[in-house]
N, C-alpha and C positions, 0 to 999 in steps of 0.2 A: 574514413579509411584512406581515401585518396590523398588527403593532406599528410597523413602519417607516412604513407609510402613515398610521397614526393620528398618529404623531409629526409627519409632514409637515403634516397638516391643522392641528394645534395650532400649530405654529411659524409656518406661513405666515399664520395669522390673527392673529398677535400685533401687527401694525400697528394693529389695531382697539383693542388694549389699551394702546397706547403712551401715550395721553393719560391713562390711569388711573394714579394714583399707586401702586396696588397691583401694577401690572405690573412695577415695578422689581425685584421679587424674582425675576422670570423673565428680564428683559432689562436689562442695565446701561446699554446705549447703543445708538444707531442703528448704530454700526460693528459692534458685536457681532451685532446683528440681521442685518446684511448678510453677515457671515461665516457665520452659521448658515444663511441662505438659500442661500448659495453652496455650502455643504457638502451641503445637501439636494439641490440641483440636480445636483451632481456624482454623488451616490449614485444618483439617479434615472437619470442617463445611463449609469452603470455597469450598472444593472439592465436597461436597454433593450438595451445591447450584448450582455450575457450571454444575454439571452432570444433574440436573433437567432442567436447562436452555437449555443445548445443546440437550438433548434427546427430549425435547418438540419442539425445533426448527427443528430438523430432522423430527419428526412426522408431522409437519405442512409444510413440503417441503420448509423450509427456509434455510437449510444448508445441504450440502453434501461435506464432507471434513474432515480434521484433525485439532485438536485444542490442544494447549499446554499452560499451565499457570505455571509460576514459581514465587516463593516468597523467597527473601533472598538467592538467589543462589541455590534454591532447587525446582525441579519440583514437584508441588503439584497436578496437574491434567493433564491427557493426554488421548485423546480418538480419535478413528477413527469412523466416521459415514458415511455410504453410500458406493458408488461404484466407481471403477476405470474408468468406461466408460459408454456409453449410453446403452450397452447391459445389465448392472446391473446383471452380473453373477459373477464378482469377487469383493470381499469386499476390501475396503481400509485397509491398515495397517500402522504401524509406518515407514516402509521402503518405502512407496509409494512416488514417486518423482513427484514434481509439477513444472510447469512453474510459476515463481513468478513475472513475468512482470517487472515493473520498479524497484522493489527492487533489482534485479540483477545488476542494474547500480551502486550499492554501491561498487561492487567488483573492477570495474575499477577505481573509485575515490580513494579507499583505496590503490590500487596498485600504483597510482600516488604518494600518500603520502609516501609509502614505499621507492620509488625512491628519493623523496625529502629528507627524513631522511638519506638516504645513500649518499647524496650529488651528485647524478647522474643528477638531474635537479632542477630547481627553478620554483616556481609557477608563477613568473613574466617573465619567458622565453617566447620570441615570438615564434610563430609557425614556422616562417621562419628558426629558428635554426635547425629544424629537417629535412630540405631538403625533403619535401614531394611533391614537384611539385605543390604547391598551388599558387593561384593568389597573387597579391601584398598585398591584405588585411592580408595575413599571417604575415606581418611585424608589425602589430599593435594589433593583437589578441594574448592574452597570455593564458597559461595553466590555470591560475586562472579564466579567463573569461569562459573557457570551463567547469570547474567543477562547476561553479555557473550559467550556462546557460545564461550568459550575453555577449556572444561573438558576436551575430548578424550575425553569418555565415548563408549562404543560406540553406534552408531546403533541406534535401535529399529525402524526400517523396513527392509523387504527389498524393494527395487525400488519398485513402486507399490502394493504390497499394504497395505491398511489393517490396523490392529491395535487390539485392545482394551486396557484398562488391565491386565488380567491378563497378556496377552501381553507388554506392555512390561516389567512386573516380571520375568517369566521371562527375557527377553532380558538385561536389565541385571544381574540377579543371577547369570547364568551366564557372563558375559564377564569374564575375569580381567585383560585388558589394555586400556589406553587407546590411543586412536589417536595421541595425542601428549601430551607433558608439559603439564600445565595451565599456561595463561598464555603458551605459546610459539607458539600458532597460533590459528586461528579456523575454526569449522565450524558453520554455521547449520543446526540440525535440531531436531526436536520432542522429542528425549530430554532436552535441557536444560529445555524447557518442562514436560515431564511431571514431572521431579523438583522443579522450583520449586513446582508445585501440591501435591505430596505433602508438601514441607517446611511449606508454609502450613498444611496440615491437622494435621501433627504438632505444630506450635508453638501453633496457635490452639485446637485441640480441636474445630474445626468442619470440615465438608466445605469444599472449595474454593469450591463454588457458594454455600454459606451465607455464607462469609466475605465474598465479593465483593458479594453482595446486601446484606448488612448494612452494610458499611463503604464501599462505592463507589456501587452502584446507587441505594440509597435516599437517601443524603445528596445526591446530584446530581440526584435526581428523574428518573432515566432510566425513563420510564413504561412503555415497551414492551420493554425489554431482557429476554431470556429465554435460558436455557442449553439448548443442544442440543434445539431444538424439534422435535417430530414434524411430519410433512408436513401433518397436519390442524390444526396450531396456527393460531389466528386471526392474520391479517395476515402469515403466513409466505410468503415468495416461494420459487420453485423456479428453479434455473438451467437454461438450455437453450442449445443451440448454434445455429449459423447455418442448420442444416438443420431447426431447430425440433424437435430431439430432446431430451427432458428428461435432465438429468444423473442418474446412478445415486445412490441414497440409500445410501451405504456407511457402515458403522460405523467409528468411529475412536476414539482416546483421548478421554476425556471432558473437559469444561470449556471448551467454546467458546461464548462469549456472542454471541448475535445481537442486533442493534440496528436501530432505525430511524434516519433521518438526523438527527433532532433529538436523539436520545440520544447519537449520536456527537459532535455539536456541543457538547452539554453536557459531554461527557468532555474534549474538547480545550480548551474554555474553562475547565473546572475545573482542568486541569493548569496552564494559564497563570496563573490567579489563585490557585493554591496552596490550593484548597479541600480537597484530600484529603491531599496531602503538601507538605512545605516546598519552597521554591525550591532549596535545597541538594540535597535528595533528587531533585528533578526533574532538576537538572543532572547528578547522578550517573548517572541512567539515560540521559540524552541522549548522554553522552560515553563511548565505549568505550576504555579505556586500553590494551587489547591489540590492537585493530585499528580505528584511528580512521577509516579510509576505508570500513570495512564497516558502520559503524553499530552500534547496540546494541539494547536492549530496546524503545526507542521509535522505531525506524526509523532513518533517517539524519539526522544533524544537521549542517548546513552552517554552521559557526560564523561565518564572515565575513559571510554574509548573514542570520544569525540565523534560519535557516529549518529547520524540522523537516518531514521528508517521510516518510510511511509508506504503503506500499501492501500490499494483501493479495490473494492469489488462492487460491480453493478451488474445484476443478473449473471451472465456467464463471462463478462469482461473481468479480467483481473490484472492488476499492475502492481509493480513495486519499484522503489528506488532505494539504494543504499548510498549515502553520502558520507564517505569516510574522510573527514576533514584533516585528520592527523596524517594519514597516508596519501592524501590527495587522490583518492580513487572514487569514481562515480560509476555505479552499476544500475542500469535501467532495463526492466523487462516489461513489455506490454503484450497482453494476450487477449484474444476474443473467444477463448475456449475453456476458461476456468482451469488453467493448467497449474503446474507446480512452480509458479514464479517465486514463491517464498523460498523453497528449498534450493532452487537453482540460483537465486540471487545470493544466498549465503554460501553456496558451493563456489561460485565465482569469486566471492570475497575471500574465502579461504585460499583459493588458488592465487589470487593477487597478493596475498600476504605471505606466500611461500609455505603455507600450512598443508598438511595432508588432507586430501579430499577424495571422494569417490564419484565416479560417473554413475548417475542414477540407474537403477535397474528398472525392470518393468514394474508397473504399479499394481500392488496387490489390492489396493482400493478399487481401481478400475476393473480388476479381474473378477471381484466378487460383488461389485455394486449392484448390477442388474438382478442377480439372484437374491441379494439382501432386500431389495425393494419388494420382491414377491414372497420369498420364504427365507427367513433369517436362519433357520436351522440348516437348510441346505447350503446356504452361503458359508456357514461356519464349517460344515463338512468339506466344502470345496476348498476353503482356506487351508485346512489341515492336509488335504490330499495334494494340493499344489506344494505345500511346504515339504511334504515327504518326497515328492517325485521331481520337483523343479525348484528346490530351495535356492539354488545358486542364481536363478534367473530373475527372481522377484524381490521386492523391497521389504522382506520380512524383518529387517533390522531397524526399520524406520517406524517409530511409534505414531508419527503424524498420519500415516496412512489409515489406520483403524480409527484414530481420533477424528479424522475428517469424515469418514463414513458415518460414524456415530452421530456427529453433529448434523450431517445432512438428513439423517433419519429423524432426528429430534426436531429440526426445522419443519419437516413435513408432517409433524404430529404423530409419527409412528414411534411412540414412547417406548413400548415394550421391546420393539426391535432395536431401538437405540440402546436400551439398557443391555440387551444381549451382546451387542457389539462392544460396548464399553467393558463389559465383564470379560469378554474374550481378550480385549486389549490389556486389562489389568492382570489377567492370568499370564499373558505373554510377556508383559513388562512389569513385574511385581514391584520394582523399585522406582517407578515413574510417578512422581507426585502429580503431575499435570493430568495424567489419565484418571487417577482416583478423583481429582477435582471434577473432571468431566463426568465420571460416573455419578458423583454426588449431584451434579446439576440435573442429570437425567432422572435420577430417583426423585429429586425435589420437584421437578416438573410433573412427574407422575404422582405427586403427593404421597410418596413413600418416605416420610420424613425420618423415621428411625434409621432406615438404610442409607438415606442421604447423609445423615449426621455421621454414621459409621464411616462412610466413604470420605467425607471431608476431614474427619479426624485422622484417617490414614494418610491423606494428602499432607496434612500438617506435620505428622510424625516423620514423613519422608522429606520435609523441608520445602514445601510449596512456597515459591518465592514472592508472588505478588500480594499475598495476604487475603486473596479472595476466599479461600477455604475457611480461614478464621472468621471472616465476616459472615459467611453463610452459616457456619456452625453456631455462631452467636444468635443469628436470626432465627434458626430452627429452635434453639433453646428457649427463645422468647415466645415462640408460637406454642411450644409445649408447656 
């Protein structure tokens, strides 16, 4: 933000230099000066609007974290809102380091491409080449399958149980069968990530952490990036929930790079400007040849809009970045409180494109969540009571609020409560295909296959876009 303001001061004062012949090297004409001033004013206006949006979101308990917005290669807005942990004694700052969840998987994928560009490996190399003691399936799974989550390798996780590197090796080396033939389907899991990291070590002769530090972190000058930091690490944040309970510090497979918001900006900008890998390699990672609608190692790439989107969740940490290559806009939000980073990211994007947007209202998800965990019927009554008496204050027009609550209940194994919330959601938003798809998933999980099929068919009739409803409907028909 300081650089942006400094640029504003310099450029706005150039009228004083206009009479000086030496100023021509800065400004060619008065028309160019007017254009520059107009651009500065526009960016300043963006910053004011974003600031109002973020401050209001913080006041309404919708965001605790850091935000950064850049336009044309220049940071135009940056702010820290909230606290480093559940004690709420230490405020966040620009050096605060966050767990960015799945976004950190980008580093192993790019490290793979660095080795490809050096000629050290080929994307079509079979895993058997690397002598990792894997079963016979390693003779047909390739590196390309791994970076696109199309390998079919056995899952390394059992439910929600965390695992160590040693556990991951034991699982992968003991499983003789693949889930599907490589390249024929898609399954997003950490087994693919784990093997990518081990291949990097085999080929480079360095640990994964050493390779990334040497070839990515240092060249991009990511000053505060750190692998798997301990709770006592300087600037490290801790995640916590809406009841101000800290997340458990659980051991998992190694190799997760934590970053501050400026580090993540340097990363996204570095990919755009091909500082680490070529444009061709970048494009290879953006596009998944096996599952275009699912995205690849760098999140989802919306080709028509030239928009890269990647979000990551780890416990109550949640992050997102939107990389609009067409409009040269980068939006990053990092949170340690599982906030509305998705909605806020897209709201800022609309703002930057000059589209209509709304400042988020209070969360109806947060308002009825505690009640829903205890008694879903009372939660639904509270929902309607708030809608009748305080409709203008809460986010009743946002279908993602109920969808989020339904999925939280589903993940907790509260299937019947989840179904009740999704039924409420479809009643409130009868033309929303995604909500009927969610209801279908809840029914399917609860083994109510006839009702699941009915919900999936409704989603299909409403134009469900990803094709997941159609796949699930066919799966249910094959069961019956």
